[in-house]
N, C-alpha and C positions, 0 to 999 in steps of 0.2 A: 569444353566450352562452359562458361559460367551461366548458371540458370538464374535469371532475374525475375521469374514469375512470383517468388515470395514478396516482391515489392508491390504486388497488386493491392493488398490491404492498405498500405500507406498511400497509394494513389487514390484509392476510394475516399479515404479520409480527407486528403488535402483538396481534392476536387469538390467534395461535398462541403467542406468548410468554406470555400470560395462561393459556391452556389448559395448556401444558406445565408452567408453574410450579405450577398447581393439581394436575395429575396427579402431579407429583413428590412430593406429600405423602402419596400412597397407597402403602403398603409393597409391595403386590402388583404395582403398576405399576413401581416401581423395580426389583423383582426380575426383571421381564421384560426389562429393558434394551432397550426399544424407543423410548425418548424421543428418542434420537439419530436413529433412523430416521425418526421423525415430523418432527423438525426438518429433516432433509435433504430429505424430500418437500416440506415447506412452502417451503424455499428454492428448489427446482426449480419448484414451482408459481408462486412469485413471479417467478422468472426467465422463465417462459413468459408471464405477464401483462405483464412489462416489455417483452419482445420484440414482443408483439402490441398494445401500448398505443398510443394516439394521442399526438400532440404538442400541448402547450398551455403557457401561461404564466399561471397563476392568481395572484390577489392582486397585480395590477399588476406582474407580472414578478418578484416576489420569489422565486418558484420557477419553474424552467424545465425542463419535461419535453421533451427533444429527443433526437436521436440521440447526442449527447455524453453526456448523463446515462444513457441506456440502455446504452451501451457500458461505462461505469464500473460501473453497477449490476450488469452481468453479471459483472464481476471480483469484486465483493463477494459476490454470491450463490453463485457457483461456489466461492469460498473457504469460505463458510459451510457449503455442502453437504459439501465434503471434510472439514472439521474435525469436523462433526457425525457423519459416518460413522466416522471414526477414534475419536471420543470414546465410541462405544458400548463399546469395550473397557475404558474407564476408569470406566464408570458404577457398577460394583460397589464401587469404592473410595471413593465419597462418598455421603453421605446427602442431598446437595443438588444432585442431577443436574438437577432441574427448574429451579432457580434458575440453574444454570450455562448451560443452553441458552437460557433467557429473556434472560440478560445478553448472550449472543452475538447474539441477534436484535435486541435493542435497540441494541447497538453498530453492527450492520449498518445499522439504520435511520438512525442518525446519519451514517454514512458516505454513505449514499444521499442524504441531505439536503445534505451538503457537495458532492456531485457535481452536484446539481440547483440549487444556490444561485444566485439572481439578485441578491442583495444581501448586504451585510456582516452584516446581522442574521441571515438564514438560515444564513449560513456559520458564525457564532458558535454558533447553536443546535445545528447539526449537530456541530460540534467538541466542545461540552460533553456532548451526549448520548453520543457515541462514547467520549470520554475517561473519563467517570465510570463507564461500564460496564466499561471495560478495567481501571480501577483495582481494582474489585471482583474481576474475573477474575484479576488478577495475584496476589491474596492468597488464591486458592481452596485452595491446599495449606495448610490451617490448621495442620498439625503441622510444617511446614517453616519454619524461621527465615528462610531466604533468600527465601521467598515473601512473607512479611510485610515484609521489608526492601525487596523490589522494589516492592511496592504503595506503601509510604511514599515512596520516591523518585519514583515516577510521580505520586503525589498532589501532592507539593511542587513538583516541576519543571513538571508539567502545569498546575498552578494558575497558576504564574508565566507560562507561555506563553499561557494563555487570557487572563490579565489584560493581557498585552502586546498581544494581538490586539484586545481590547476597547478599550484605550486608543488604539491606532492608528486604530480605526474611529471613535472619537469625534473625533479630530483631523481625519480626512478629512471627516467630516460638517460640522465647523465651517468647513472651507476650501471644500468643494465644494457644500455645502448639500443633499446627498443621500447615501443609502446604497445606492441602486440602481446596479448595475454599468453599465447602459445610460445612466443619468443622469451618472455619473462620466465615462464615455467622451465624452459630449456636452460636458460642462464643460471637459474637457482639450483637446478638439478645437477649441473656440471660442477667440476672441481675448479673451474677457472675463476670463481668468485667466492672465496672462503668468507663466511660471514664474520669471522673474527679479524679480517683484514682492515686496512684503512678505510675501505668503502663501506664497512659494516654500519657505522653510526648513520651515515647518509642514507643507506638503504632503509634502516628502521625509521628514520625521520620521514622519508617519503611514504612509506607504508602507513605510518601513524596518521599523517596528514589526510591521506585518502580515506582511511577508515573513519576519521573524525568528520570529514565532510559528508560522507554517506550516513553517518550516525545522526547528523542534523536532519537529513532527509527523512529518516525513519523516526525522528523525535525520541532518541534514546538519551538517557541521562548521562552526562551533564549538558547535552546539547538540546535540551527539551524546552527551555524557558519560553520560546516563541509560541509553542503549540497551544496552550490553554487560551492565551489572549487572542491569537489569530482564529482559533476555532470559535470563540465566543463572538468576535466582531464580524466575521465573514457571514454572508448569507448561508443558512443551514444547508442548502443543496450544494453549495460550493464546498462547504466543510465536509459534507459526506464524501465528496470526490477526493478532497485533499487528504482526509484521514484514512482512506482505503487504497485507492488506485495509486496515489502518489507514494504512499508508504510501501506498497508492494513493488513499485519500480525501484525504490531504494534498496530493498532486500534482494531483488533480482540482480542488480549490478553488484551488490556486495558479495553475493555468493559466487558470481563469476570471478571477481577479483581475488577472493580468498582462495579459491581452488587453484588459481594460477600461482599465487605467491606463497602459499602454505604447503607447497609440494614436499618440502623437507621436514614437515611436522614441527614448525617453529613454535616453541613454547611461549615466546613473547607475544605472538599474535593471539594465541589462545587466552593468555592472561588478560589482554585488552578486552576481548569479547566477554570473558567471564565477568570482568569488572562492570562493563556496560550493562550486562544482563542483570546482575544482582542489584545495582543501583536503580535501574529502571523499574524493576518489579517492586522494590521497597518504596521508593519515593513516589512513584506513580500511584500506587494503591493508598499509601498513607495520606497523600495530598487530596485524593479523591474523597476521602471520608468527610472532609469539612466543607465540601462544595454544596451550594444551594442552587446554582445555575446548572441546568441539565446539560448544556453544551460544554461547559467547563468540566463537569464531572466526566463526561464522555472523553474529553481531551486528556485528562489525567489517566483515565482507564486505558486510552490508546497508548500512552507511554508505558504502562504496565504490560499491555499486550505485546509491545515491541520487546520487552524484557523476556517474555515467555518464548518468543521466536528465537531470540539470541541464546536461550538455553540450549536449544537443539544445535544451533550453529557452533556453539562453543565445544560441542562434543567431538569435534575433529572433522569439520567439513573439508579441510585440505587433504585429508587422506582419501577422499572420494567415496565416503560412505553414502550409499544410495538412500538409506533410511533417513538420513539427515535432510537431504535435498527434498525428498518426497514429502516428508512430514511438514517442512516449511511451506512448500507450495500448497499443500492441502489446507493448512491452517490459514494461509493468506486468503484463499478463496472463501473459506467459511467466515473469516473475519470480515471480508468485504461485504458479504450478504448481510451479516449481523449488524455491522456498524452503519452501513447505508440505511438499513431499516430503522435503526435507532435515531439517526439524525433526521430522517424523514418524519419520524414520530414527533421530534422536537418542532419541525416545521409545521406539521398539522396542528399541534397544540397552540403554537404561536399565532397561526392564522385565525384560530377560533377564539383565543383568549387575549392575545396581545402580550403574552408573557412567555418567556422561556425558562422560568423558574421551575424547580421540581414540584413545588406545591401546586402549580397549575394543573397537575395530573390528579388532583384530589377527586376521588369518587368517579374516576373515568369509567369504571365498569357500569355505572348507572347512566352516564351521559352518552357513551358510545361503546357498547359491549364488544363489538367486533374489533375495534381499535385497541381496547383494553386487553383482549386475548392476545393479539399480535404483540403488544408491548411486553406482556409477561413472557412470551416465548423469546423475544429478543433479549430481555434482561437475563433470563435463565440460561440462554445460550452463551452470552458474554461471561456469565459466572461459571460456566462449565458443568452444568447440571445435566445428568443423563435423562433421556436418551437423545438429547438435542445435538446438533452439529458441533457446537462449541466444546462439548465434552469429548466427542470423538477426536476432534482436532488436537485438543490439549493432551489427550491420552497418547496420541502418536508422537507429539512433540517430546513429551517427557520420557516415553519409552525409547526413542532414538537417543536422547541425551543419557539415559541410564546405561544403555548398551555401549555408549561411547566413553564411559568412565566419569561422567559428571554427576555422580550420585548426590553430592552435597548441594549442587545447584538445583537439582530436581526437588530435593527436600525443601529448599528455600522457596522454590516456585510453588510447591504445594501449600506451604504456609501463607504465602502471599495471596494465593487463590482464596483461601479461607477469609482473609481480610477483605478481599474484593466482594465476597458474597454479602457482606454486611451492607455496603452501600447499594448494591443491586437490589437487595431485599427491601431496603428503605424506599426505593422507587416503587416496588410492587406493593408495599404497604400503603403508599399514597393512592395507588390505583384501586385497590380492592378493600381496604379496611377503613381509610379515612373518608368521612362523609363530604360530599361536594358542597361548596359555598353557593353554587348556582346549579339548580336542578334541571335547567334547560338542556335539551339534547345538543350535543356537540357535533357540528357538521364538518365533514372532511371532504375536501375536493377529490373528485373521482380519480384523476391521474395519480395523486399522492397515495390515495387508498389502494389503487391497483399496484403501485410499486411496492408498498409495504406488504401487501398480500403475497406478491411474488417472492419477496425476501423471506417471508415466514414459511411459505411452502417449500422453498429451497432448503431452509434450515431443518425442517422436519424430515424432508425426503433424504437428505444426506446423512442426517443422524441415524435414520433407520437403515439405510442401505448405502454405505460409503465406498463400496468396492470399486465402482468406476473411477472415482476420484483417486483412490489409492493406486490403481493401475496407471492413471495419467501421471502421478508423481513418480512412479518407478521409471516410466519411459523418459521423463524429463531428467531424472538423475543420471541415467545412462548416457544421455546426450551430452550433458555438461561435463561429465567426467572424461568421456572420450575425446572432448575437444582439446584436452591438454595431455592426456595419458600417452598417445602415440609419440608425441615429442619427447616426453620424459623417457620412454622406453628406448627411443633412438639414441638419446644422449647417453643413457646407461650402457648401451651396447658398445659405445666407443670408449 
């Protein structure tokens, strides 16, 4: 009998989204500014049920609730809780707080579905649910022209990416006769479909289309052009979610797909990932050097971070190397904490100064010493400076890639990291060396300050003691590999 108890977290989120949206229509409730707290509590409750839920594969394996999906769902729900806590400070600025939190929860549900996908159909459904919600969130600053522009760009380019994924899925179904990942792995592992046959070009076209559509989701070069503009125009709290949880969802689906279709160690797929990784690291870091807007700089930095993650994926994720999957998952959680904190910093400075320029951070150590300390920790973690979490995550990424035979890509990643240090240190220079134009104390809203503090504590704690996160990554890698390995072994036996 199929166990449907893993659906409880989804039920919690969808019921809470409806309740919060309805409560948001009551003026007295909006004035109380507790919708964000309710959303954060719901996210933590869903996280608890995820961690204690059983494992199953309902609907003939179309959805897989395993240690892999649990780990990624933890990333999404932790990010949702942090964003909800920080958003309490912004509730008074909008009459649509209920809709805002409902959209955040619906987008999280889509990302959770992407992490749990066992077929191309569920992958597409999760991608659409997440993207549509994010488009509405990007336009939430109704009186800001940049916000509307960001939403339009995300709508147009996101629609193209979704169409590309859907078209690629239809091609793979025509070639392999199934949309299930386990069935695809079995077809590719058998001798019934030689890659050099007449179906070979169609097979590679379908694979390339799906990788390209998911590369848009993670903002990898050359599918990155939307990211800096959308990050700059969207509200900073929305951008924090878009640049972390949404990106993690894209990588979660990409890993599941690659392990299914790369079972025969296809060099062509590895070459695509290597190219995406190298271009993302170089172009992302080089473009970030010239940015004067903090959100745009973080946008290009996020493109480079995607390149670092692809370094490990290029080392042969299709062969089922646990170190690859574990290092990617670990880095995504660390990156979520760091980047959420960085965009919340941008929101705090904007609320106090009315500017999201890097120069608005001048003399921050005098105006708000606690925020300055957190900002330096965040920048150093993004730069990979020990003993912070960013260093530990990047070390495991590069170690997995080195063991997987991608030494050249690791060297390139190390050089790109040196370039990145320059613009991170320029931010630190503004904070601690440059004198402020205004000596008055900079006030930070308590909810935003609390969320930034939680991110900083998490970065320091994981950097000092990363063992629990490493163990979580190992369990996740075992789960995702076992989802297709039994099928491959059965095919090989015949």
